[in-house]
C-alpha positions in Angstrom: 0.0 -0.2 -0.2 1.4 3.4 -1.0 -0.1 5.4 2.9 1.9 8.8 0.6 -1.2 9.5 -1.7 -3.7 11.9 -1.1 -6.5 10.9 0.4 -9.6 11.6 -1.7 -10.9 15.2 -1.4 -13.3 17.4 -2.8 -12.8 20.8 -4.2 -13.9 23.9 -4.3 -12.8 27.4 -6.1 -14.6 30.5 -5.1 -14.3 33.8 -6.9 -14.8 36.4 -3.8 -14.5 36.4 -0.5 -17.6 36.0 0.2 -17.7 33.0 -1.4 -15.1 31.9 0.4 -16.1 32.9 3.8 -19.7 30.7 2.7 -17.7 27.9 2.5 -16.1 28.2 5.5 -18.9 29.0 7.6 -20.5 25.6 6.0 -17.5 23.4 6.1 -15.9 24.3 9.1 -13.2 22.9 10.2 -13.2 20.1 8.0 -11.3 22.2 5.0 -8.7 23.4 4.4 -7.8 26.4 2.3 -5.1 25.6 -0.3 -2.5 28.9 -2.3 0.8 26.8 -3.0 -0.1 24.0 -1.6 3.9 23.1 -1.0 2.7 22.8 2.5 -0.1 21.2 3.2 -0.3 18.9 0.3 2.4 16.9 1.9 0.7 17.5 5.6 -2.1 15.3 3.4 -0.2 12.8 2.5 0.9 12.2 6.0 -2.2 12.3 7.0 -1.2 15.3 9.5 -4.2 17.2 8.6 -8.2 15.0 9.1 -9.8 17.0 6.6 -11.9 16.3 3.1 -12.1 19.0 1.1 -9.8 22.1 -0.2 -11.0 25.0 -1.0 -8.5 26.7 -3.7 -8.0 30.9 -2.9 -6.1 31.7 -6.1 -9.4 32.7 -8.2 -9.5 35.0 -5.9 -9.0 39.1 -7.1 -8.0 41.0 -4.0 -6.0 37.8 -2.6 -3.8 38.3 -5.9 -2.6 41.5 -6.2 -0.5 43.4 -4.9 -0.8 47.6 -4.3 1.3 50.5 -2.6 -0.2 54.0 -1.6 3.0 55.6 -0.4 1.0 58.1 2.9 -1.0 55.1 3.9 1.0 51.4 3.0 1.6 48.5 0.9 -0.6 45.5 0.3 0.1 42.4 -0.5 -2.5 39.8 -0.8 -2.6 37.0 0.7 -2.1 34.7 -2.0 1.0 36.3 -3.8 3.2 34.2 -4.7 7.4 34.3 -2.9 8.4 34.6 -6.2 6.1 38.0 -7.0 7.7 39.2 -4.3 12.1 38.7 -5.1 10.7 40.1 -8.4 8.5 43.1 -7.4 10.5 46.5 -8.3 8.8 48.2 -5.5 8.9 45.8 -3.4 13.1 45.0 -3.8 13.6 49.1 -4.0 11.3 49.9 -1.5 10.9 47.0 1.3 14.2 45.0 0.6 14.0 43.2 4.0 10.7 41.5 2.7 12.4 40.4 -0.5 15.7 39.1 1.1 13.3 37.2 3.6 11.3 36.3 0.8 14.1 34.9 -0.7 15.6 32.8 1.8 12.3 30.5 1.1 13.0 27.1 0.0 14.4 27.3 -3.5 12.8 28.5 -7.4 10.2 25.9 -7.5 8.8 26.4 -3.9 9.3 30.1 -4.4 7.0 29.8 -7.4 4.3 28.3 -5.5 4.6 29.0 -2.8 2.1 32.6 -1.0 3.1 34.9 1.4 0.1 33.5 3.2 1.2 30.1 3.1 4.6 31.1 5.2 2.7 32.9 7.6 0.6 30.4 8.5 3.0 27.4 8.0 2.0 25.0 10.7 5.3 24.3 13.4 8.1 21.8 12.6 8.1 18.4 14.3 10.9 15.5 13.2 8.4 13.3 15.4 4.9 14.7 14.3 5.6 15.1 10.3 6.4 11.8 10.1 4.0 9.5 7.2 1.1 7.5 9.6 2.2 4.2 9.3 5.4 5.4 11.0 3.0 6.6 13.5 0.9 3.7 13.9 4.1 1.9 16.6 3.7 5.0 19.0 1.3 7.0 20.7 0.0 10.5 19.3 1.6 13.9 19.9 0.2 16.3 21.8 0.1 18.2 17.7 -2.0 14.4 17.1 -4.4 14.4 20.3 -2.5 12.8 22.5 -0.8 12.5 25.6 3.1 12.7 24.6 5.6 15.0 23.6 8.4 13.8 21.7 10.5 17.0 22.2 10.5 17.7 25.7 10.0 14.7 27.7 7.4 15.3 29.9 6.3 18.4 29.6 2.3 19.5 28.7 2.6 21.1 25.9 3.7 20.7 22.1 7.0 22.2 21.5 6.5 21.7 17.6 9.0 24.4 16.3 8.1 27.7 14.1 9.9 28.0 10.8 8.7 30.2 8.2 11.1 32.4 7.0 9.1 35.6 6.0 7.5 36.2 9.3 10.9 37.6 11.1 10.8 40.2 8.6 7.4 41.2 9.2 7.4 41.5 12.4 10.6 44.1 12.5 8.7 45.6 9.4 5.4 46.7 11.9 3.2 44.5 9.3 0.2 43.9 10.2 -2.2 40.8 9.5 -5.9 41.3 8.0 -7.7 38.4 9.0 -11.4 38.8 7.9 -14.1 36.0 9.3 -18.3 35.4 9.0 -19.6 38.7 10.7 -15.8 41.2 10.8 -12.8 41.8 9.7 -9.8 42.5 12.6 -5.9 43.7 12.0 -3.2 41.2 14.7 0.1 43.1 14.8 2.4 40.0 12.9 4.6 38.9 16.4 1.2 38.9 17.7 -0.6 36.1 15.3 1.4 33.8 16.8 0.5 32.0 19.7 3.3 29.5 20.6 1.1 26.9 21.1 2.4 24.2 18.5 -1.0 22.9 18.6 -2.4 25.1 17.0 -0.1 28.0 16.7 -2.4 30.7 14.9 -4.4 33.1 16.4 -7.2 31.9 14.2 -10.7 30.8 15.0 -11.7 28.4 12.9 -13.9 30.1 10.3 -11.8 32.7 9.3 -9.6 33.0 6.8 -6.4 35.6 6.3 -6.6 38.0 3.4 -3.7 40.4 3.4 -0.7 41.8 4.7 -0.1 45.5 5.2 2.6 47.3 6.1 3.8 50.6 6.8 5.4 52.9 4.1 9.1 53.6 5.4 10.5 56.3 6.7 14.1 57.9 6.0 17.3 56.3 7.5 16.1 53.1 8.1 19.0 50.4 7.1 18.2 47.0 7.3 19.0 43.5 7.1 18.3 39.8 6.8 20.0 36.6 7.7 19.3 32.2 7.6 21.0 29.8 8.5 19.8 26.3 7.8 21.3 23.0 7.8 22.8 21.2 5.3 20.6 18.6 4.4 17.6 20.4 4.5 15.9 23.7 4.1 14.1 24.2 7.5 16.0 26.7 9.6 17.7 26.9 12.2 18.2 30.5 12.5 16.1 33.6 10.5 17.4 36.6 12.0 15.7 40.3 11.0 17.0 43.6 12.2 16.6 47.9 11.3 17.7 50.3 12.9 18.0 53.8 12.6 20.9 56.3 14.2 22.0 59.0 14.5 25.5 61.1 15.4 24.7 60.7 19.0 23.6 56.7 18.9 21.1 54.5 17.7 17.7 56.1 17.7 15.3 53.0 17.2 15.7 49.3 17.1 13.8 46.2 16.2 15.2 43.2 15.7 13.6 39.8 14.8 13.9 36.0 15.1 12.9 33.2 14.0 12.9 28.8 13.8 14.3 28.7 17.5 11.0 28.6 19.6 7.5 27.5 19.1 7.1 31.2 18.2 8.7 33.7 16.9 10.2 36.6 19.0 10.2 40.2 19.1 13.5 40.8 21.5 12.1 44.1 23.2 14.6 43.6 25.5 17.5 44.4 23.9 15.8 46.4 21.6 15.0 49.1 24.8 18.9 48.2 25.9 20.4 49.7 22.6 18.3 52.3 22.2 21.2 55.7 22.4 23.2 53.0 22.6 27.0 53.7 20.1 27.5 50.3 18.6 30.8 49.1 20.1 32.5 45.4 21.4 31.0 46.2 25.6 27.4 47.3 23.6 27.3 44.1 21.5 28.2 41.8 24.7 25.6 42.7 26.5 23.0 43.1 24.0 23.9 38.8 22.8 23.8 38.5 26.9 20.2 40.3 26.1 18.8 38.1 23.1 20.2 34.8 24.5 18.3 35.8 28.0 15.1 35.4 26.3 15.5 32.8 23.3 14.6 30.1 24.7 16.4 27.8 21.5 14.4 24.2 20.7 16.5 20.7 20.1 14.3 19.8 17.1 14.9 19.1 13.2 18.2 18.0 13.3 20.2 20.8 15.3 20.6 21.0 18.8 19.7 23.9 21.0 22.9 24.2 21.5 23.7 25.1 18.5 21.1 27.0 17.9 21.9 29.7 20.5 25.5 29.2 18.8 24.0 30.5 15.7 22.5 33.1 17.1 25.2 34.6 18.7 27.2 34.7 15.5 24.4 36.1 13.3 23.0 38.8 15.3 26.8 40.1 15.9 27.4 39.9 12.3 24.1 41.1 11.1 24.1 44.5 13.1 28.1 45.5 13.2 27.2 45.1 9.6 24.2 47.5 8.8 25.3 50.1 11.8 28.8 50.6 9.8 
């Protein structure tokens, strides 16, 4: 038996957001949103998702559109592909941090298919959970599969699956907002508050809500920014991704944004480090204390083939290299 085949599914292609919400209301949690399919199709093959209906959102014009108002913000529809972001002249010139993060996702085929919304809503990853149904037949279910065991942190009573989306740290550093549509109203959530830290339900979404767009404020003058990603040579899952934005003047750092992902169960906005660096000049002493605060705030996981020790060392090296490069 080939247990990596897709299960039997029904399929819909709504043409408007209204039709999409009607389908979501009718099907509830028995359906999944299909955009690029680079994550959800393998999950269905492994039987990680107990759903029987797919809703393709790429026929909805509002979800595949990029618009910009220099007085208001950049709006990117949730079904815009990562390739479109990488190739978009305005994004490359005005929001290079996002373009660099999108370029770091996977390889060409993945970027051609994968979408920004799909990357934002990427399910958490775990070397145990992300196994086939056949593999799980000989083991008791973990928390993410509805059981009572965590194979990552033994004895814990919650899921520690890893948040690994590459664009998320950039969106947090850019003060992006995520537009969420429900059956009765639309709401916005800051990117850093969209994630729960619970590996089972990593996003703050009700079962009948859908992410429709990302909003990024217009860039102010004087900001410098940088993005780094380190991944295991054998596969593309992040050891860590780091995004930094800063603005300095003759007296020191005037404003700072620091965001990490790929190290824990949710993205990390390093606010303690940001507060410490305000008004400081970047030098050896400042960086030593900043690294100490960053590692104190970060609790890396030993997951996806990389130990917590290696992740901590990688975070330290990435932070020092990136902030010194940007500050100079």
